[in-house]
Structure formats: C-alpha cells, structure tokens
KEKE-3310 file (N, C-alpha, C; in steps of 0.2 Angstrom, whole numbers, plus 5000, padded with zeros to 4 digits):
npx = (4598:4613:4629:4642:4654:4670:4680:4695:4696:4702:4704:4694:4680:4673:4658:4650:4637:4632:4617:4608:4595:4592:4583:4588:4598:4606:4600:4607:4602:4600:4606:4623:4632:4629:4632:4627:4616:4624:4635:4631:4632:4623:4618:4620:4618:4605:4608:4600:4595:4608:4612:4602:4605:4618:4617:4618:4630:4631:4619:4619:4628:4638:4630:4634:4639:4651:4665:4671:4684:4680:4680:4675:4664:4659:4653:4647:4647:4655:4648:4652:4660:4654:4641:4624:4612:4595:4592:4604:4615:4617:4631:4644:4652:4668:4683:4689:4689:4694:4683:4675:4663:4649:4644:4632:4637:4641:4649:4660:4667:4683:4680:4666:4668:4675:4666:4656:4663:4666:4653:4650:4659:4655:4642:4646:4654:4644:4636:4645:4646:4635)
npy = (5143:5137:5140:5130:5130:5124:5120:5114:5109:5107:5093:5088:5091:5106:5113:5127:5138:5150:5158:5161:5165:5171:5181:5189:5197:5212:5227:5238:5250:5250:5255:5257:5260:5254:5239:5221:5214:5209:5203:5193:5183:5190:5182:5169:5152:5142:5129:5118:5119:5119:5106:5098:5102:5097:5084:5066:5061:5073:5077:5072:5080:5089:5103:5120:5137:5147:5158:5167:5175:5186:5193:5209:5223:5239:5236:5224:5207:5201:5194:5177:5173:5163:5164:5165:5177:5182:5195:5207:5214:5231:5240:5240:5252:5258:5252:5235:5225:5213:5205:5199:5187:5178:5162:5149:5132:5115:5101:5088:5072:5064:5052:5054:5066:5062:5055:5065:5074:5066:5064:5078:5080:5071:5077:5089:5084:5078:5089:5096:5089:5090)
npz = (4042:4049:4053:4058:4070:4076:4090:4097:4113:4129:4128:4120:4108:4105:4100:4092:4085:4072:4068:4055:4054:4066:4076:4085:4079:4079:4071:4059:4062:4075:4092:4090:4099:4110:4118:4115:4127:4142:4136:4127:4113:4099:4088:4090:4088:4096:4108:4106:4093:4087:4090:4083:4070:4068:4072:4076:4088:4093:4098:4111:4117:4130:4136:4137:4142:4133:4133:4120:4110:4098:4081:4080:4076:4078:4090:4088:4085:4071:4056:4050:4035:4028:4032:4027:4024:4022:4020:4016:4028:4033:4029:4042:4052:4057:4067:4066:4080:4093:4103:4118:4118:4124:4120:4117:4119:4113:4120:4116:4118:4113:4105:4101:4095:4083:4076:4074:4066:4055:4050:4047:4037:4027:4024:4018:4008:4000:3997:3989:3977:3970)
capx = (4605:4617:4636:4645:4661:4672:4686:4697:4698:4702:4704:4687:4678:4667:4654:4645:4635:4629:4611:4606:4588:4591:4579:4592:4603:4604:4600:4612:4599:4600:4611:4629:4636:4627:4634:4622:4616:4628:4640:4629:4632:4616:4615:4623:4613:4603:4611:4595:4596:4614:4612:4598:4608:4624:4614:4622:4631:4630:4612:4621:4634:4637:4628:4637:4640:4658:4667:4676:4686:4678:4680:4669:4664:4653:4651:4643:4651:4655:4646:4657:4659:4649:4634:4620:4606:4590:4594:4611:4615:4620:4639:4645:4658:4673:4688:4688:4693:4692:4679:4673:4656:4647:4640:4630:4641:4641:4656:4660:4673:4686:4676:4660:4670:4677:4660:4653:4667:4665:4646:4650:4663:4651:4637:4650:4656:4638:4634:4649:4645:4628)
capy = (5140:5137:5139:5127:5131:5119:5121:5108:5112:5102:5086:5087:5095:5111:5116:5133:5140:5156:5156:5166:5167:5173:5187:5194:5201:5219:5230:5244:5256:5249:5259:5253:5262:5250:5232:5217:5213:5204:5200:5187:5184:5191:5178:5162:5146:5139:5122:5113:5120:5116:5098:5096:5103:5092:5077:5060:5061:5080:5078:5070:5084:5093:5110:5125:5144:5148:5164:5167:5181:5186:5199:5214:5230:5243:5233:5219:5202:5201:5187:5173:5174:5158:5165:5168:5180:5184:5202:5209:5219:5238:5240:5243:5257:5257:5247:5228:5223:5207:5206:5193:5185:5171:5158:5142:5127:5108:5098:5081:5068:5062:5047:5057:5071:5059:5053:5071:5077:5062:5066:5084:5080:5068:5081:5094:5081:5077:5095:5099:5085:5092)
capz = (4041:4054:4052:4063:4072:4080:4093:4101:4120:4135:4126:4117:4103:4107:4094:4093:4078:4070:4065:4050:4055:4072:4077:4090:4076:4079:4065:4059:4065:4083:4094:4089:4105:4116:4117:4117:4135:4146:4131:4124:4105:4097:4083:4091:4088:4103:4108:4103:4086:4084:4090:4078:4064:4067:4073:4079:4095:4095:4102:4118:4120:4136:4134:4141:4139:4133:4131:4114:4107:4091:4077:4082:4073:4080:4096:4086:4082:4063:4053:4047:4028:4026:4034:4021:4026:4017:4019:4018:4033:4031:4031:4049:4052:4063:4067:4068:4086:4096:4109:4121:4117:4126:4115:4119:4116:4115:4121:4115:4119:4107:4101:4098:4090:4077:4073:4072:4061:4049:4048:4044:4031:4022:4022:4014:4001:3996:3994:3984:3971:3967)
cpx = (4609:4624:4639:4652:4663:4679:4688:4700:4697:4701:4698:4685:4672:4664:4650:4643:4632:4623:4609:4599:4587:4588:4583:4597:4601:4605:4605:4609:4599:4606:4618:4634:4634:4628:4627:4622:4620:4633:4638:4629:4625:4613:4618:4617:4611:4606:4606:4595:4602:4615:4608:4601:4614:4621:4619:4623:4631:4624:4614:4626:4632:4636:4632:4637:4647:4659:4672:4678:4685:4679:4674:4670:4658:4649:4646:4647:4650:4652:4652:4655:4654:4642:4630:4614:4602:4591:4601:4611:4619:4627:4640:4652:4662:4678:4686:4692:4691:4689:4677:4665:4655:4642:4638:4634:4639:4648:4655:4667:4676:4683:4670:4662:4672:4671:4656:4657:4666:4658:4646:4654:4659:4645:4640:4651:4650:4636:4638:4649:4639:4629)
cpy = (5142:5136:5136:5128:5126:5121:5115:5111:5106:5095:5084:5092:5100:5114:5122:5134:5147:5154:5162:5169:5170:5180:5192:5198:5208:5223:5236:5250:5256:5253:5255:5255:5258:5242:5227:5215:5207:5200:5194:5188:5184:5186:5171:5157:5144:5132:5117:5113:5117:5109:5095:5096:5098:5085:5072:5062:5069:5081:5076:5075:5088:5100:5115:5132:5145:5155:5164:5174:5181:5193:5203:5220:5233:5240:5227:5214:5202:5194:5184:5174:5169:5159:5168:5170:5182:5191:5204:5215:5226:5237:5244:5248:5256:5252:5240:5227:5216:5209:5200:5193:5178:5168:5151:5137:5120:5105:5091:5078:5066:5057:5050:5062:5068:5057:5059:5074:5073:5063:5073:5084:5076:5072:5086:5090:5080:5083:5098:5095:5086:5097)
cpz = (4047:4052:4058:4064:4077:4083:4097:4108:4125:4133:4122:4112:4106:4100:4096:4085:4078:4066:4061:4051:4062:4072:4082:4086:4076:4072:4065:4062:4073:4085:4094:4095:4111:4114:4118:4124:4137:4141:4128:4116:4103:4092:4084:4091:4095:4102:4105:4096:4083:4084:4085:4071:4062:4068:4076:4086:4098:4100:4110:4121:4126:4134:4139:4138:4139:4131:4126:4113:4100:4087:4078:4078:4075:4086:4094:4083:4074:4061:4050:4039:4025:4028:4029:4025:4020:4015:4021:4023:4030:4033:4038:4048:4058:4062:4069:4074:4088:4102:4112:4120:4120:4121:4118:4115:4117:4115:4120:4116:4113:4102:4097:4093:4083:4073:4070:4066:4054:4046:4044:4037:4026:4020:4017:4007:3997:3993:3989:3977:3968:3962)
residu = (MET:ILE:VAL:VAL:HIS:ALA:LEU:TRP:ARG:GLU:GLY:GLY:LEU:THR:LEU:TRP:GLY:GLU:ASP:ALA:THR:SER:SER:ASP:ARG:PRO:ALA:SER:SER:ASP:ARG:PRO:ASP:LYS:PRO:HIS:PRO:ARG:GLY:GLU:HIS:PRO:PHE:ALA:ALA:ALA:VAL:GLU:ASP:LEU:ALA:ALA:ALA:VAL:GLY:GLY:PRO:ALA:ARG:GLU:GLY:LEU:ALA:ALA:LEU:SER:THR:LEU:HIS:LEU:PRO:THR:ARG:GLY:ARG:VAL:PRO:MET:ASP:SER:PRO:GLU:LEU:VAL:ARG:GLU:GLU:GLU:PRO:ARG:PRO:ASP:ARG:GLY:ALA:VAL:THR:LEU:ALA:GLU:TRP:ARG:VAL:PRO:THR:LEU:SER:LEU:GLY:PRO:ASP:GLU:ALA:LEU:GLU:VAL:LEU:ALA:ARG:LEU:SER:ALA:VAL:ARG:THR:ARG:ALA:SER:THR:ARG)
# end
C-alpha cells in the first residue's frame, strides 16, 4: 500500500508517497542515533511505484528528488496515520521535531493535476461506498 501525498508547488502538483512494504524501514532495534544515509526518506515510494499506483498522467510526470520538512522522532520520519503496516513498529521515544528528508517526487502541470486529483477522488469515493 502506498499513501499518496500532494503539494502545490511552483504552479503545479507534486506527488510523493510512503510505501508500507518498503524494506528500507529502519527497525526500532536499528541505531536510532544514526540518521538514514544522505537524508533520504527510508520508506518513500519509488517514482515508478508511485506512478503505477496513481495512474493516468502521473505516469508521465517529471521525476525528481525533493527535500521536505517532515515530523521526525528518533531520527526517523514518522509514519502518516493512514499508513497501514503488517507489523506495528515498536514505539519510538524522544521528542517530535521537523527534519529535512529527500523523497522521490512526480511533478504535474495544472491540467494533468486536475485529472490526477479527479482520479484519486473517484477511487476514494468507490472505496468509501463499499
């Protein structure tokens, strides 16, 4: 499962996602005092997986690596509340801070953004009526 996040930046829609199945997710037993290499988000979805999950014009989006400020605890970005994992992670300790994380992104122009948002809205509507 991928949780899709959207930002409006520089006149277009930027998408990124969290992948619940990512094997890069640091376990609580990993060294919490050591940040993930090079500030890369450890469970961000690859652009190929994100494009496939969203579909439509997202498949033609401009791929990039963007830096975001995200809630972080124990030098690990916090999961979004919508992210469902098979195994619940052990509770992290420490204060919640904002930290910079690099994530793979897809950028879309306004016309493509409208189509993608309509597709995502339709998927959500279908899921909520089941």
